[in-house]
Backbone as XML, in Angstrom:
<?xml version="1.0"?>
<chain id="A" units="angstrom">
  <residue number="1" name="UNK">
    <atom name="N" x="-3.631" y="-18.612" z="-4.237"/>
    <atom name="CA" x="-3.710" y="-17.303" z="-3.939"/>
    <atom name="C" x="-2.882" y="-16.131" z="-4.780"/>
  </residue>
  <residue number="2" name="UNK">
    <atom name="N" x="-4.133" y="-15.491" z="-4.850"/>
    <atom name="CA" x="-3.670" y="-14.315" z="-6.173"/>
    <atom name="C" x="-2.538" y="-13.024" z="-4.826"/>
  </residue>
  <residue number="3" name="UNK">
    <atom name="N" x="-1.856" y="-12.072" z="-5.775"/>
    <atom name="CA" x="-1.252" y="-10.919" z="-5.500"/>
    <atom name="C" x="-1.644" y="-9.410" z="-6.045"/>
  </residue>
  <residue number="4" name="UNK">
    <atom name="N" x="-1.633" y="-8.647" z="-4.719"/>
    <atom name="CA" x="-1.789" y="-7.163" z="-5.251"/>
    <atom name="C" x="-0.241" y="-6.322" z="-4.754"/>
  </residue>
  <residue number="5" name="UNK">
    <atom name="N" x="0.221" y="-5.796" z="-5.884"/>
    <atom name="CA" x="1.076" y="-5.271" z="-6.031"/>
    <atom name="C" x="1.093" y="-3.780" z="-6.249"/>
  </residue>
  <residue number="6" name="UNK">
    <atom name="N" x="1.684" y="-2.947" z="-5.158"/>
    <atom name="CA" x="1.136" y="-1.602" z="-5.265"/>
    <atom name="C" x="2.795" y="-0.994" z="-5.639"/>
  </residue>
  <residue number="7" name="UNK">
    <atom name="N" x="2.630" y="0.011" z="-6.533"/>
    <atom name="CA" x="3.844" y="0.548" z="-6.973"/>
    <atom name="C" x="4.736" y="0.002" z="-7.388"/>
  </residue>
  <residue number="8" name="UNK">
    <atom name="N" x="6.240" y="0.165" z="-7.196"/>
    <atom name="CA" x="7.460" y="-0.844" z="-7.356"/>
    <atom name="C" x="8.194" y="-1.209" z="-5.991"/>
  </residue>
  <residue number="9" name="UNK">
    <atom name="N" x="7.083" y="-1.416" z="-5.368"/>
    <atom name="CA" x="7.291" y="-2.138" z="-3.686"/>
    <atom name="C" x="7.842" y="-3.454" z="-3.835"/>
  </residue>
  <residue number="10" name="UNK">
    <atom name="N" x="8.696" y="-3.677" z="-3.129"/>
    <atom name="CA" x="8.492" y="-5.161" z="-2.930"/>
    <atom name="C" x="7.833" y="-5.909" z="-2.218"/>
  </residue>
  <residue number="11" name="UNK">
    <atom name="N" x="7.051" y="-5.720" z="-1.428"/>
    <atom name="CA" x="5.897" y="-6.032" z="-0.563"/>
    <atom name="C" x="5.073" y="-6.102" z="-1.221"/>
  </residue>
  <residue number="12" name="UNK">
    <atom name="N" x="4.331" y="-7.308" z="-1.493"/>
    <atom name="CA" x="3.161" y="-8.052" z="-2.113"/>
    <atom name="C" x="2.127" y="-8.535" z="-0.948"/>
  </residue>
  <residue number="13" name="UNK">
    <atom name="N" x="0.790" y="-8.033" z="-1.506"/>
    <atom name="CA" x="-0.613" y="-8.427" z="-0.734"/>
    <atom name="C" x="-0.620" y="-9.669" z="-1.122"/>
  </residue>
  <residue number="14" name="UNK">
    <atom name="N" x="-0.562" y="-11.003" z="-0.246"/>
    <atom name="CA" x="-1.609" y="-12.164" z="-0.568"/>
    <atom name="C" x="-2.707" y="-12.430" z="-0.241"/>
  </residue>
  <residue number="15" name="UNK">
    <atom name="N" x="-3.833" y="-12.366" z="-1.205"/>
    <atom name="CA" x="-5.061" y="-12.625" z="-1.160"/>
    <atom name="C" x="-5.585" y="-13.501" z="-2.376"/>
  </residue>
  <residue number="16" name="UNK">
    <atom name="N" x="-6.868" y="-14.144" z="-1.652"/>
    <atom name="CA" x="-7.046" y="-15.386" z="-2.376"/>
    <atom name="C" x="-8.076" y="-14.473" z="-3.745"/>
  </residue>
  <residue number="17" name="UNK">
    <atom name="N" x="-8.109" y="-15.132" z="-4.782"/>
    <atom name="CA" x="-8.255" y="-14.871" z="-5.972"/>
    <atom name="C" x="-9.635" y="-14.541" z="-6.101"/>
  </residue>
  <residue number="18" name="UNK">
    <atom name="N" x="-10.669" y="-15.173" z="-5.386"/>
    <atom name="CA" x="-12.061" y="-14.498" z="-5.424"/>
    <atom name="C" x="-12.180" y="-13.089" z="-4.909"/>
  </residue>
  <residue number="19" name="UNK">
    <atom name="N" x="-11.468" y="-13.221" z="-3.393"/>
    <atom name="CA" x="-11.696" y="-11.627" z="-2.943"/>
    <atom name="C" x="-10.740" y="-10.387" z="-3.987"/>
  </residue>
  <residue number="20" name="UNK">
    <atom name="N" x="-9.438" y="-11.049" z="-4.358"/>
    <atom name="CA" x="-8.901" y="-10.095" z="-5.444"/>
    <atom name="C" x="-9.917" y="-9.576" z="-6.375"/>
  </residue>
  <residue number="21" name="UNK">
    <atom name="N" x="-10.117" y="-10.642" z="-7.102"/>
    <atom name="CA" x="-11.181" y="-10.088" z="-8.289"/>
    <atom name="C" x="-12.215" y="-9.179" z="-7.915"/>
  </residue>
  <residue number="22" name="UNK">
    <atom name="N" x="-12.849" y="-9.282" z="-6.323"/>
    <atom name="CA" x="-13.859" y="-8.581" z="-6.305"/>
    <atom name="C" x="-13.182" y="-7.282" z="-5.821"/>
  </residue>
  <residue number="23" name="UNK">
    <atom name="N" x="-12.271" y="-7.153" z="-5.127"/>
    <atom name="CA" x="-11.370" y="-5.839" z="-4.705"/>
    <atom name="C" x="-11.084" y="-5.166" z="-6.050"/>
  </residue>
  <residue number="24" name="UNK">
    <atom name="N" x="-10.611" y="-6.059" z="-7.279"/>
    <atom name="CA" x="-10.185" y="-5.294" z="-8.392"/>
    <atom name="C" x="-11.289" y="-4.688" z="-9.181"/>
  </residue>
  <residue number="25" name="UNK">
    <atom name="N" x="-12.223" y="-5.016" z="-9.022"/>
    <atom name="CA" x="-13.706" y="-4.462" z="-9.857"/>
    <atom name="C" x="-13.734" y="-2.964" z="-8.844"/>
  </residue>
  <residue number="26" name="UNK">
    <atom name="N" x="-13.767" y="-3.100" z="-7.718"/>
    <atom name="CA" x="-14.297" y="-1.693" z="-6.377"/>
    <atom name="C" x="-12.670" y="-0.904" z="-6.766"/>
  </residue>
  <residue number="27" name="UNK">
    <atom name="N" x="-12.018" y="-0.929" z="-6.587"/>
    <atom name="CA" x="-10.722" y="-0.560" z="-7.239"/>
    <atom name="C" x="-10.741" y="-0.091" z="-8.572"/>
  </residue>
  <residue number="28" name="UNK">
    <atom name="N" x="-10.784" y="-0.533" z="-9.314"/>
    <atom name="CA" x="-10.730" y="0.229" z="-10.451"/>
    <atom name="C" x="-11.787" y="0.747" z="-11.104"/>
  </residue>
  <residue number="29" name="UNK">
    <atom name="N" x="-12.789" y="0.894" z="-10.428"/>
    <atom name="CA" x="-14.063" y="1.484" z="-10.421"/>
    <atom name="C" x="-13.571" y="2.914" z="-9.828"/>
  </residue>
  <residue number="30" name="UNK">
    <atom name="N" x="-13.448" y="2.907" z="-8.502"/>
    <atom name="CA" x="-12.683" y="4.359" z="-8.134"/>
    <atom name="C" x="-11.586" y="5.114" z="-9.156"/>
  </residue>
  <residue number="31" name="UNK">
    <atom name="N" x="-10.606" y="4.644" z="-9.397"/>
    <atom name="CA" x="-9.243" y="4.608" z="-9.988"/>
    <atom name="C" x="-9.760" y="5.403" z="-11.228"/>
  </residue>
  <residue number="32" name="UNK">
    <atom name="N" x="-11.001" y="4.875" z="-11.961"/>
    <atom name="CA" x="-11.239" y="5.136" z="-13.750"/>
    <atom name="C" x="-11.791" y="6.085" z="-13.362"/>
  </residue>
  <residue number="33" name="UNK">
    <atom name="N" x="-12.381" y="6.464" z="-12.282"/>
    <atom name="CA" x="-13.418" y="8.055" z="-12.142"/>
    <atom name="C" x="-12.654" y="9.360" z="-11.347"/>
  </residue>
  <residue number="34" name="UNK">
    <atom name="N" x="-11.176" y="8.889" z="-11.377"/>
    <atom name="CA" x="-9.777" y="9.348" z="-10.634"/>
    <atom name="C" x="-10.469" y="10.102" z="-8.956"/>
  </residue>
  <residue number="35" name="UNK">
    <atom name="N" x="-10.875" y="8.825" z="-8.361"/>
    <atom name="CA" x="-11.028" y="8.977" z="-7.226"/>
    <atom name="C" x="-9.852" y="8.295" z="-6.245"/>
  </residue>
  <residue number="36" name="UNK">
    <atom name="N" x="-8.939" y="9.338" z="-5.298"/>
    <atom name="CA" x="-8.201" y="8.547" z="-4.649"/>
    <atom name="C" x="-8.819" y="7.916" z="-3.540"/>
  </residue>
  <residue number="37" name="UNK">
    <atom name="N" x="-8.084" y="7.126" z="-2.863"/>
    <atom name="CA" x="-8.532" y="6.599" z="-1.598"/>
    <atom name="C" x="-7.735" y="5.355" z="-1.005"/>
  </residue>
  <residue number="38" name="UNK">
    <atom name="N" x="-7.628" y="5.214" z="0.561"/>
    <atom name="CA" x="-6.985" y="4.521" z="1.385"/>
    <atom name="C" x="-7.389" y="3.226" z="1.324"/>
  </residue>
  <residue number="39" name="UNK">
    <atom name="N" x="-6.845" y="1.792" z="1.576"/>
    <atom name="CA" x="-6.769" y="0.760" z="1.310"/>
    <atom name="C" x="-6.144" y="0.274" z="2.818"/>
  </residue>
  <residue number="40" name="UNK">
    <atom name="N" x="-7.453" y="-0.255" z="3.474"/>
    <atom name="CA" x="-6.131" y="-0.896" z="4.909"/>
    <atom name="C" x="-6.681" y="-2.709" z="4.957"/>
  </residue>
  <residue number="41" name="UNK">
    <atom name="N" x="-5.567" y="-3.170" z="5.453"/>
    <atom name="CA" x="-5.562" y="-4.171" z="5.868"/>
    <atom name="C" x="-4.467" y="-4.650" z="7.322"/>
  </residue>
  <residue number="42" name="UNK">
    <atom name="N" x="-5.289" y="-6.084" z="7.121"/>
    <atom name="CA" x="-4.923" y="-6.587" z="8.847"/>
    <atom name="C" x="-3.611" y="-7.535" z="8.592"/>
  </residue>
  <residue number="43" name="UNK">
    <atom name="N" x="-2.711" y="-7.617" z="9.202"/>
    <atom name="CA" x="-1.592" y="-8.556" z="8.965"/>
    <atom name="C" x="-2.134" y="-10.093" z="10.034"/>
  </residue>
  <residue number="44" name="UNK">
    <atom name="N" x="-1.678" y="-11.020" z="9.277"/>
    <atom name="CA" x="-2.139" y="-12.440" z="10.317"/>
    <atom name="C" x="-0.905" y="-12.448" z="11.121"/>
  </residue>
  <residue number="45" name="UNK">
    <atom name="N" x="-1.117" y="-12.908" z="12.529"/>
    <atom name="CA" x="-0.199" y="-13.507" z="12.987"/>
    <atom name="C" x="0.955" y="-13.852" z="12.689"/>
  </residue>
  <residue number="46" name="UNK">
    <atom name="N" x="0.823" y="-14.698" z="11.731"/>
    <atom name="CA" x="2.217" y="-15.332" z="10.829"/>
    <atom name="C" x="2.925" y="-13.809" z="10.516"/>
  </residue>
  <residue number="47" name="UNK">
    <atom name="N" x="2.631" y="-12.974" z="10.122"/>
    <atom name="CA" x="3.444" y="-11.685" z="9.892"/>
    <atom name="C" x="3.838" y="-10.492" z="11.024"/>
  </residue>
  <residue number="48" name="UNK">
    <atom name="N" x="3.233" y="-11.196" z="12.150"/>
    <atom name="CA" x="3.614" y="-10.255" z="13.614"/>
    <atom name="C" x="2.730" y="-9.330" z="13.349"/>
  </residue>
  <residue number="49" name="UNK">
    <atom name="N" x="0.973" y="-9.554" z="13.026"/>
    <atom name="CA" x="0.229" y="-8.987" z="13.622"/>
    <atom name="C" x="-0.040" y="-7.250" z="13.152"/>
  </residue>
  <residue number="50" name="UNK">
    <atom name="N" x="-0.675" y="-6.688" z="13.270"/>
    <atom name="CA" x="-1.045" y="-5.077" z="12.852"/>
    <atom name="C" x="-1.661" y="-4.858" z="11.352"/>
  </residue>
  <residue number="51" name="UNK">
    <atom name="N" x="-1.610" y="-4.039" z="11.079"/>
    <atom name="CA" x="-1.931" y="-3.466" z="9.880"/>
    <atom name="C" x="-1.324" y="-2.249" z="9.179"/>
  </residue>
  <residue number="52" name="UNK">
    <atom name="N" x="-2.082" y="-2.707" z="7.868"/>
    <atom name="CA" x="-0.853" y="-1.577" z="6.837"/>
    <atom name="C" x="-2.534" y="-0.859" z="5.878"/>
  </residue>
  <residue number="53" name="UNK">
    <atom name="N" x="-2.130" y="0.925" z="5.673"/>
    <atom name="CA" x="-2.488" y="1.492" z="5.015"/>
    <atom name="C" x="-1.833" y="1.922" z="3.794"/>
  </residue>
  <residue number="54" name="UNK">
    <atom name="N" x="-2.474" y="1.566" z="2.805"/>
    <atom name="CA" x="-1.383" y="2.632" z="1.508"/>
    <atom name="C" x="-2.531" y="3.636" z="1.183"/>
  </residue>
  <residue number="55" name="UNK">
    <atom name="N" x="-2.259" y="4.490" z="0.122"/>
    <atom name="CA" x="-3.110" y="5.380" z="-0.318"/>
    <atom name="C" x="-3.373" y="5.403" z="-2.163"/>
  </residue>
  <residue number="56" name="UNK">
    <atom name="N" x="-4.498" y="5.215" z="-2.355"/>
    <atom name="CA" x="-4.366" y="4.392" z="-3.957"/>
    <atom name="C" x="-4.813" y="5.839" z="-4.690"/>
  </residue>
  <residue number="57" name="UNK">
    <atom name="N" x="-3.857" y="5.646" z="-5.973"/>
    <atom name="CA" x="-4.373" y="6.794" z="-6.508"/>
    <atom name="C" x="-3.989" y="6.429" z="-8.058"/>
  </residue>
  <residue number="58" name="UNK">
    <atom name="N" x="-4.753" y="6.821" z="-8.803"/>
    <atom name="CA" x="-4.804" y="6.490" z="-10.514"/>
    <atom name="C" x="-3.046" y="6.724" z="-11.237"/>
  </residue>
  <residue number="59" name="UNK">
    <atom name="N" x="-2.056" y="7.388" z="-10.931"/>
    <atom name="CA" x="-1.252" y="7.812" z="-11.375"/>
    <atom name="C" x="-0.051" y="6.912" z="-10.740"/>
  </residue>
  <residue number="60" name="UNK">
    <atom name="N" x="-0.312" y="5.752" z="-9.351"/>
    <atom name="CA" x="0.971" y="4.803" z="-9.096"/>
    <atom name="C" x="0.036" y="3.532" z="-9.438"/>
  </residue>
  <residue number="61" name="UNK">
    <atom name="N" x="1.333" y="2.872" z="-9.813"/>
    <atom name="CA" x="1.338" y="1.908" z="-10.500"/>
    <atom name="C" x="0.430" y="0.125" z="-9.675"/>
  </residue>
  <residue number="62" name="UNK">
    <atom name="N" x="-0.403" y="-0.618" z="-10.175"/>
    <atom name="CA" x="-1.253" y="-1.389" z="-9.385"/>
    <atom name="C" x="-0.720" y="-2.676" z="-10.281"/>
  </residue>
  <residue number="63" name="UNK">
    <atom name="N" x="-0.793" y="-3.900" z="-9.675"/>
    <atom name="CA" x="-0.891" y="-5.033" z="-10.183"/>
    <atom name="C" x="-2.004" y="-5.551" z="-9.788"/>
  </residue>
  <residue number="64" name="UNK">
    <atom name="N" x="-2.647" y="-6.721" z="-10.361"/>
    <atom name="CA" x="-3.378" y="-7.889" z="-9.623"/>
    <atom name="C" x="-2.939" y="-9.134" z="-10.509"/>
  </residue>
  <residue number="65" name="UNK">
    <atom name="N" x="-2.518" y="-9.561" z="-9.556"/>
    <atom name="CA" x="-1.665" y="-10.917" z="-10.137"/>
    <atom name="C" x="-2.783" y="-12.370" z="-9.475"/>
  </residue>
  <residue number="66" name="UNK">
    <atom name="N" x="-3.649" y="-13.087" z="-10.365"/>
    <atom name="CA" x="-4.286" y="-14.021" z="-10.127"/>
    <atom name="C" x="-3.029" y="-15.493" z="-10.291"/>
  </residue>
  <residue number="67" name="UNK">
    <atom name="N" x="-3.465" y="-16.421" z="-9.450"/>
    <atom name="CA" x="-2.721" y="-17.575" z="-9.598"/>
    <atom name="C" x="-3.374" y="-18.663" z="-10.261"/>
  </residue>
  <residue number="68" name="UNK">
    <atom name="N" x="-5.237" y="-18.264" z="-10.481"/>
    <atom name="CA" x="-5.801" y="-19.111" z="-11.326"/>
    <atom name="C" x="-6.137" y="-18.541" z="-12.548"/>
  </residue>
  <residue number="69" name="UNK">
    <atom name="N" x="-6.936" y="-19.320" z="-13.715"/>
    <atom name="CA" x="-6.758" y="-19.038" z="-14.842"/>
    <atom name="C" x="-8.346" y="-18.773" z="-15.606"/>
  </residue>
  <residue number="70" name="UNK">
    <atom name="N" x="-9.704" y="-18.991" z="-13.937"/>
    <atom name="CA" x="-10.794" y="-18.766" z="-14.085"/>
    <atom name="C" x="-11.458" y="-17.704" z="-13.206"/>
  </residue>
  <residue number="71" name="UNK">
    <atom name="N" x="-12.003" y="-16.421" z="-14.151"/>
    <atom name="CA" x="-12.232" y="-15.744" z="-13.176"/>
    <atom name="C" x="-13.752" y="-16.141" z="-12.384"/>
  </residue>
  <residue number="72" name="UNK">
    <atom name="N" x="-14.163" y="-15.453" z="-10.993"/>
    <atom name="CA" x="-15.055" y="-16.500" z="-10.526"/>
    <atom name="C" x="-16.491" y="-15.476" z="-10.907"/>
  </residue>
  <residue number="73" name="UNK">
    <atom name="N" x="-17.493" y="-15.788" z="-10.481"/>
    <atom name="CA" x="-18.431" y="-15.273" z="-10.840"/>
    <atom name="C" x="-18.493" y="-14.008" z="-9.654"/>
  </residue>
  <residue number="74" name="UNK">
    <atom name="N" x="-18.680" y="-12.873" z="-10.007"/>
    <atom name="CA" x="-18.696" y="-11.938" z="-8.858"/>
    <atom name="C" x="-20.165" y="-11.756" z="-7.868"/>
  </residue>
  <residue number="75" name="UNK">
    <atom name="N" x="-20.197" y="-11.031" z="-6.784"/>
    <atom name="CA" x="-21.248" y="-10.787" z="-6.144"/>
    <atom name="C" x="-21.077" y="-9.169" z="-5.980"/>
  </residue>
  <residue number="76" name="UNK">
    <atom name="N" x="-22.243" y="-8.725" z="-6.375"/>
    <atom name="CA" x="-22.738" y="-7.476" z="-6.842"/>
    <atom name="C" x="-22.507" y="-6.767" z="-5.140"/>
  </residue>
  <residue number="77" name="UNK">
    <atom name="N" x="-23.510" y="-7.728" z="-4.650"/>
    <atom name="CA" x="-23.666" y="-7.060" z="-3.314"/>
    <atom name="C" x="-21.899" y="-6.546" z="-2.709"/>
  </residue>
  <residue number="78" name="UNK">
    <atom name="N" x="-21.211" y="-7.552" z="-2.661"/>
    <atom name="CA" x="-20.023" y="-7.464" z="-2.147"/>
    <atom name="C" x="-19.170" y="-5.914" z="-2.877"/>
  </residue>
  <residue number="79" name="UNK">
    <atom name="N" x="-19.064" y="-6.075" z="-3.922"/>
    <atom name="CA" x="-18.502" y="-5.180" z="-4.529"/>
    <atom name="C" x="-19.030" y="-4.052" z="-4.164"/>
  </residue>
  <residue number="80" name="UNK">
    <atom name="N" x="-20.187" y="-3.809" z="-4.163"/>
    <atom name="CA" x="-20.948" y="-2.621" z="-3.505"/>
    <atom name="C" x="-20.899" y="-1.887" z="-2.010"/>
  </residue>
  <residue number="81" name="UNK">
    <atom name="N" x="-20.639" y="-2.907" z="-1.159"/>
    <atom name="CA" x="-19.860" y="-2.852" z="-0.064"/>
    <atom name="C" x="-18.676" y="-2.063" z="-0.104"/>
  </residue>
  <residue number="82" name="UNK">
    <atom name="N" x="-17.757" y="-2.377" z="-0.822"/>
    <atom name="CA" x="-16.599" y="-2.815" z="-0.521"/>
    <atom name="C" x="-16.410" y="-0.836" z="-1.211"/>
  </residue>
  <residue number="83" name="UNK">
    <atom name="N" x="-17.346" y="-0.467" z="-2.051"/>
    <atom name="CA" x="-17.285" y="0.473" z="-2.996"/>
    <atom name="C" x="-17.562" y="1.635" z="-1.831"/>
  </residue>
  <residue number="84" name="UNK">
    <atom name="N" x="-18.448" y="1.194" z="-1.273"/>
    <atom name="CA" x="-19.438" y="2.290" z="0.144"/>
    <atom name="C" x="-18.144" y="2.379" z="1.193"/>
  </residue>
  <residue number="85" name="UNK">
    <atom name="N" x="-17.615" y="1.180" z="1.490"/>
    <atom name="CA" x="-16.440" y="1.254" z="2.405"/>
    <atom name="C" x="-15.172" y="2.766" z="1.757"/>
  </residue>
  <residue number="86" name="UNK">
    <atom name="N" x="-14.867" y="2.170" z="0.245"/>
    <atom name="CA" x="-13.920" y="2.782" z="0.322"/>
    <atom name="C" x="-14.247" y="4.559" z="0.102"/>
  </residue>
  <residue number="87" name="UNK">
    <atom name="N" x="-15.737" y="4.843" z="0.089"/>
    <atom name="CA" x="-15.866" y="6.312" z="0.335"/>
    <atom name="C" x="-16.363" y="6.455" z="1.652"/>
  </residue>
  <residue number="88" name="UNK">
    <atom name="N" x="-16.011" y="5.773" z="2.572"/>
    <atom name="CA" x="-16.005" y="6.489" z="3.653"/>
    <atom name="C" x="-14.498" y="6.865" z="4.230"/>
  </residue>
  <residue number="89" name="UNK">
    <atom name="N" x="-14.682" y="7.970" z="5.454"/>
    <atom name="CA" x="-13.575" y="8.117" z="6.247"/>
    <atom name="C" x="-12.412" y="6.983" z="6.564"/>
  </residue>
  <residue number="90" name="UNK">
    <atom name="N" x="-12.705" y="6.224" z="6.870"/>
    <atom name="CA" x="-12.422" y="4.915" z="7.281"/>
    <atom name="C" x="-11.190" y="4.067" z="5.701"/>
  </residue>
  <residue number="91" name="UNK">
    <atom name="N" x="-11.975" y="4.197" z="4.459"/>
    <atom name="CA" x="-11.358" y="3.950" z="3.369"/>
    <atom name="C" x="-11.510" y="2.007" z="3.012"/>
  </residue>
  <residue number="92" name="UNK">
    <atom name="N" x="-11.180" y="1.671" z="2.401"/>
    <atom name="CA" x="-11.250" y="0.431" z="2.065"/>
    <atom name="C" x="-10.515" y="-0.174" z="2.832"/>
  </residue>
  <residue number="93" name="UNK">
    <atom name="N" x="-11.401" y="-1.218" z="3.373"/>
    <atom name="CA" x="-11.231" y="-2.381" z="4.361"/>
    <atom name="C" x="-11.490" y="-3.914" z="3.805"/>
  </residue>
  <residue number="94" name="UNK">
    <atom name="N" x="-10.910" y="-5.006" z="4.418"/>
    <atom name="CA" x="-11.374" y="-6.024" z="3.800"/>
    <atom name="C" x="-12.911" y="-6.421" z="4.737"/>
  </residue>
  <residue number="95" name="UNK">
    <atom name="N" x="-13.920" y="-6.925" z="3.737"/>
    <atom name="CA" x="-15.023" y="-7.301" z="4.511"/>
    <atom name="C" x="-15.727" y="-8.493" z="4.091"/>
  </residue>
  <residue number="96" name="UNK">
    <atom name="N" x="-16.425" y="-9.308" z="4.936"/>
    <atom name="CA" x="-16.659" y="-10.686" z="4.609"/>
    <atom name="C" x="-17.568" y="-10.538" z="3.209"/>
  </residue>
  <residue number="97" name="UNK">
    <atom name="N" x="-17.142" y="-11.553" z="2.929"/>
    <atom name="CA" x="-18.762" y="-12.113" z="1.410"/>
    <atom name="C" x="-20.070" y="-12.006" z="1.864"/>
  </residue>
  <residue number="98" name="UNK">
    <atom name="N" x="-20.989" y="-10.998" z="1.541"/>
    <atom name="CA" x="-22.129" y="-11.641" z="1.913"/>
    <atom name="C" x="-23.104" y="-12.577" z="1.075"/>
  </residue>
  <residue number="99" name="UNK">
    <atom name="N" x="-23.996" y="-12.556" z="1.432"/>
    <atom name="CA" x="-24.836" y="-14.256" z="0.751"/>
    <atom name="C" x="-25.584" y="-12.777" z="0.017"/>
  </residue>
  <residue number="100" name="UNK">
    <atom name="N" x="-26.327" y="-13.030" z="-0.930"/>
    <atom name="CA" x="-26.890" y="-12.394" z="-2.002"/>
    <atom name="C" x="-28.013" y="-12.070" z="-1.774"/>
  </residue>
  <residue number="101" name="UNK">
    <atom name="N" x="-28.783" y="-12.142" z="-0.735"/>
    <atom name="CA" x="-29.651" y="-11.509" z="-0.104"/>
    <atom name="C" x="-29.692" y="-10.760" z="1.331"/>
  </residue>
  <residue number="102" name="UNK">
    <atom name="N" x="-28.114" y="-10.542" z="1.699"/>
    <atom name="CA" x="-27.888" y="-9.793" z="2.896"/>
    <atom name="C" x="-28.929" y="-8.806" z="1.997"/>
  </residue>
  <residue number="103" name="UNK">
    <atom name="N" x="-29.280" y="-7.331" z="2.582"/>
    <atom name="CA" x="-29.207" y="-6.003" z="2.254"/>
    <atom name="C" x="-28.221" y="-5.333" z="2.573"/>
  </residue>
  <residue number="104" name="UNK">
    <atom name="N" x="-27.602" y="-4.236" z="1.828"/>
    <atom name="CA" x="-26.616" y="-3.221" z="2.051"/>
    <atom name="C" x="-27.159" y="-2.564" z="3.033"/>
  </residue>
  <residue number="105" name="UNK">
    <atom name="N" x="-25.887" y="-2.053" z="3.648"/>
    <atom name="CA" x="-25.874" y="-1.260" z="5.094"/>
    <atom name="C" x="-26.867" y="-0.019" z="4.478"/>
  </residue>
  <residue number="106" name="UNK">
    <atom name="N" x="-28.094" y="0.709" z="5.371"/>
    <atom name="CA" x="-28.589" y="1.568" z="4.755"/>
    <atom name="C" x="-29.596" y="1.423" z="4.205"/>
  </residue>
  <residue number="107" name="UNK">
    <atom name="N" x="-30.130" y="0.292" z="4.137"/>
    <atom name="CA" x="-31.360" y="0.125" z="3.231"/>
    <atom name="C" x="-32.309" y="-0.558" z="4.285"/>
  </residue>
</chain>
């Protein structure tokens, strides 16, 4: 399990390395273009349920910490779906990984 660490908060979001690698590409693409957006995730039952939303901005420190040392092969469709979500009013949310042959929303 990798970790997404936002700002100087002691709160760390644990995410499997594969998902974190895809989030990293999508998030860095947006921030590189100076585009701020929200990121929302649901808490598991073991953490009291609910959800958290944070505002991502290029000036706020962000760390991606991977537990493994080998980067996964990236799924282009998944990254594109994440970028579409980040551009929406709901912001970026975790979505299941599509298979390579699944069309993107709107196609």
